[in-house]
C-alpha positions as CSV (number, residue, x, y, z in Angstrom):
1,M,2.8,47.0,148.9
2,S,2.0,49.9,151.2
3,F,-1.5,50.6,152.5
4,W,-2.1,53.6,150.2
5,S,-0.8,51.7,147.1
6,Y,-3.1,48.8,147.9
7,S,-6.0,51.2,148.4
8,R,-5.3,52.9,145.0
9,F,-5.1,49.5,143.3
10,R,-8.4,48.4,144.7
11,A,-10.0,51.7,143.6
12,F,-8.7,51.3,140.1
13,A,-9.8,47.7,139.9
14,F,-13.3,48.7,141.1
15,I,-13.6,51.5,138.5
16,A,-12.4,49.3,135.7
17,S,-14.9,46.5,136.6
18,V,-17.8,49.0,136.7
19,A,-16.8,50.4,133.3
20,L,-16.7,46.8,131.8
21,L,-20.2,46.1,133.2
22,A,-21.6,49.4,132.2
23,S,-20.5,49.2,128.5
24,P,-22.8,46.3,127.5
25,L,-25.6,47.7,129.6
26,A,-25.4,51.0,127.8
27,H,-25.3,49.2,124.5
28,S,-28.4,47.2,125.4
29,Q,-30.2,50.4,126.3
30,S,-29.4,52.1,123.0
31,A,-29.9,49.1,120.6
32,A,-33.2,47.5,119.6
33,T,-34.5,44.5,117.7
34,L,-37.1,44.7,115.0
35,G,-38.7,41.7,113.4
36,G,-41.9,40.3,112.0
37,V,-43.5,37.9,109.5
38,L,-44.4,38.1,105.8
39,L,-47.8,36.8,104.7
40,D,-49.9,36.8,101.6
41,K,-53.6,37.9,101.6
42,D,-54.7,34.4,102.6
43,G,-52.4,34.3,105.6
44,A,-49.8,31.9,104.1
45,V,-46.2,32.7,104.9
46,I,-43.9,34.1,102.2
47,V,-40.5,32.3,102.3
48,G,-37.2,33.7,100.9
49,A,-38.4,37.3,100.4
50,S,-35.8,40.0,100.5
51,V,-36.3,42.4,103.4
52,H,-34.4,45.7,103.6
53,L,-34.3,48.2,106.5
54,Y,-33.2,51.6,105.4
55,S,-31.8,54.5,107.4
56,K,-29.7,57.6,106.4
57,Q,-26.5,55.9,107.7
58,K,-26.8,52.5,106.0
59,T,-29.0,49.7,104.8
60,L,-29.5,46.3,106.4
61,Q,-30.8,43.3,104.5
62,T,-32.0,39.8,105.2
63,K,-34.4,37.2,103.9
64,S,-37.6,35.7,105.4
65,D,-37.1,32.2,106.7
66,W,-39.2,29.0,106.2
67,M,-41.8,30.5,108.5
68,G,-41.8,33.9,106.8
69,R,-40.0,35.5,109.7
70,F,-37.3,38.2,109.6
71,E,-35.3,40.0,112.2
72,F,-32.9,42.9,112.5
73,R,-30.8,43.3,115.7
74,D,-28.7,46.0,117.4
75,L,-30.5,48.9,115.8
76,P,-29.6,52.3,117.1
77,P,-32.3,55.0,117.8
78,G,-33.6,56.6,114.6
79,T,-36.2,56.5,111.8
80,Y,-36.3,53.6,109.5
81,K,-38.1,52.3,106.4
82,L,-38.8,48.6,105.8
83,E,-39.2,47.2,102.3
84,A,-40.1,43.6,101.4
85,K,-39.7,42.1,97.9
86,Q,-40.5,38.8,96.4
87,F,-41.0,37.5,92.8
88,G,-44.7,37.5,91.9
89,F,-45.6,40.0,94.6
90,E,-45.9,43.8,94.7
91,T,-43.1,45.5,96.7
92,T,-44.4,46.4,100.2
93,I,-43.1,49.4,102.1
94,I,-43.7,50.3,105.8
95,Q,-42.6,53.7,107.0
96,P,-41.8,55.5,109.1
97,L,-40.6,53.2,111.9
98,H,-39.3,55.1,114.9
99,I,-36.9,53.5,117.4
100,K,-36.4,55.6,120.5
101,R,-33.5,55.5,123.0
102,G,-34.3,52.7,125.5
103,D,-36.4,50.6,123.2
104,A,-35.2,47.0,123.5
105,A,-37.6,45.2,121.3
106,M,-40.1,46.7,118.9
107,P,-43.6,45.1,118.6
108,P,-43.4,42.4,115.8
109,L,-44.7,43.4,112.4
110,S,-47.2,41.4,110.4
111,V,-46.6,42.4,106.8
112,T,-49.1,41.4,104.1
113,M,-47.8,41.3,100.5
114,E,-50.2,41.7,97.6
115,V,-49.9,39.4,94.5
116,A,-48.5,41.3,91.5
117,A,-51.1,42.7,89.0
118,M,-52.0,40.7,86.0
119,G,-49.3,40.8,83.4
120,R,-46.6,41.6,85.9
121,C,-44.2,39.2,87.7
122,G,-42.9,41.7,90.1
123,D,-39.8,43.8,89.6
124,L,-37.2,43.0,86.9
125,S,-34.4,44.3,89.1
126,S,-32.8,43.7,92.5
127,V,-30.9,45.8,95.0
128,S,-28.3,44.8,97.6
129,Y,-26.0,46.7,99.9
130,E,-22.5,46.1,101.1
131,E,-20.0,48.0,103.3
132,R,-18.2,50.6,101.2
133,E,-14.5,50.9,101.1
134,P,-13.0,54.3,101.9
135,A,-13.3,56.6,98.9
136,G,-15.0,53.7,97.0
137,V,-17.7,53.9,94.4
138,S,-21.2,54.5,95.7
139,L,-23.2,52.5,93.1
140,V,-22.3,49.4,91.0
141,G,-24.5,47.2,88.9
142,T,-25.0,44.7,86.1
143,L,-27.2,44.8,83.0
144,L,-28.7,41.4,82.1
145,P,-30.6,41.3,78.9
146,M,-32.8,38.2,78.8
147,P,-32.4,36.0,75.7
148,S,-35.1,35.9,73.1
149,R,-37.0,32.7,72.9
150,P,-35.4,30.8,70.0
151,E,-37.3,29.5,67.0
152,P,-37.7,25.7,67.0
153,N,-34.5,23.8,66.3
154,E,-32.5,27.0,66.7
155,D,-30.0,27.8,69.4
156,W,-29.9,31.3,71.0
157,H,-26.7,33.3,70.6
158,S,-25.5,36.4,72.4
159,P,-27.0,39.8,71.3
160,L,-25.2,41.2,68.3
161,V,-25.4,44.7,69.8
162,P,-22.5,45.2,72.3
163,Y,-23.4,45.9,75.9
164,S,-21.3,49.1,75.6
165,Q,-24.1,50.6,73.4
166,A,-26.6,50.3,76.2
167,T,-27.2,53.4,78.4
168,I,-27.7,53.4,82.2
169,E,-29.3,56.6,83.6
170,V,-29.5,57.7,87.2
171,L,-32.7,59.6,88.1
172,K,-33.7,61.1,91.4
173,D,-36.7,59.2,92.8
174,G,-39.9,60.9,91.7
175,S,-38.2,62.9,88.9
176,D,-37.6,62.3,85.3
177,Q,-34.4,64.4,85.3
178,V,-31.2,62.5,84.6
179,V,-28.6,63.1,87.3
180,T,-25.8,61.3,85.4
181,S,-25.4,58.4,82.9
182,T,-22.9,55.9,81.7
183,H,-22.4,52.8,79.4
184,P,-21.7,49.3,80.8
185,D,-18.6,47.4,79.8
186,A,-18.4,44.3,77.6
187,R,-19.8,42.2,80.5
188,G,-22.7,44.5,81.3
189,K,-21.0,45.9,84.4
190,F,-21.3,49.6,85.4
191,E,-20.5,51.9,88.3
192,F,-21.1,55.5,89.5
193,T,-19.1,57.6,92.0
194,G,-19.9,60.8,93.8
195,L,-23.7,60.4,94.1
196,A,-25.2,62.4,96.9
197,I,-27.1,60.7,99.7
198,G,-30.7,60.1,98.7
199,K,-33.2,58.0,96.9
200,Y,-32.7,57.1,93.2
201,V,-33.8,54.8,90.4
202,L,-32.0,53.6,87.3
203,R,-33.3,53.6,83.7
204,A,-31.7,51.2,81.2
205,K,-31.9,51.5,77.4
206,Y,-30.7,48.8,75.1
207,Q,-31.4,48.3,71.4
208,G,-33.8,45.5,70.8
209,Y,-35.1,45.5,74.4
210,Y,-37.8,47.3,76.3
211,D,-36.6,50.2,78.4
212,E,-36.5,49.1,82.0
213,Q,-36.6,51.1,85.2
214,S,-35.1,49.7,88.4
215,V,-36.7,49.5,91.8
216,K,-36.0,52.4,94.1
217,F,-32.8,52.3,96.0
218,Q,-30.8,54.5,98.5
219,I,-27.3,55.9,98.5
220,T,-26.0,56.1,102.1
221,R,-22.8,57.2,103.8
222,E,-21.5,53.7,104.6
223,D,-22.7,51.4,101.9
224,V,-22.1,50.6,98.2
225,T,-25.4,49.9,96.5
226,E,-25.5,47.1,93.9
227,V,-28.3,47.0,91.3
228,T,-29.0,44.2,88.9
229,I,-31.4,45.0,85.9
230,W,-32.9,42.3,83.7
231,M,-34.2,43.5,80.3
232,M,-37.0,41.9,78.2
233,P,-36.6,41.5,74.5
234,Q,-39.1,43.5,72.5
235,G,-42.0,41.4,71.4
236,E,-41.6,38.9,74.3
237,V,-44.3,38.2,76.8
238,T,-43.6,36.7,80.2
239,V,-46.2,34.6,82.0
240,C,-46.0,34.5,85.8
241,E,-46.0,31.0,87.3
């Protein structure tokens, strides 16, 4: 190998090594960690709560551990909304949360969740998010009517009214205007395509059951949103334990 060839080889190797070292460094400078702990009003930790972190691009989700802690890593700069949900507690929202370029770790959050008001057990719906397939549906869900409490010595049977006679309406958050609607299939499954990015709620109507409105959820560019709605039979009263 000539002197000039050897010199060019060393220069190329040096540039390549610098690029490899700079890549994780640049990533670490543009990604942050956000975490905290969930507590009730008495300071006891809340275990197994669902914690969502929303942005316009996508939604991240996790659950609080046995010490009430949660954490989200590798967050790019942007504005976020944190939402915590647990049965028996009111949904708690913290916004806006700003992550700036160069932020490595945000100050830990201490989130206090209030016990649900008398006569309520929290939300009768749940939301989760998964990565969307190209040209896939933007919203899927399941309708789950709760069985009526049977009379003594009587078994409960499936509702006589087919699930397909139920109606699922999509509403813009903060509005009563119906964007679109559909009917679930025989198993209570439903889906929507073509929804614009934004915040929505679902309203479910089913003969023999109270109308139910879902918790708020987001439609993002990268995720498919999945909503499950439980419905209470008319005349039934649920006691929170």
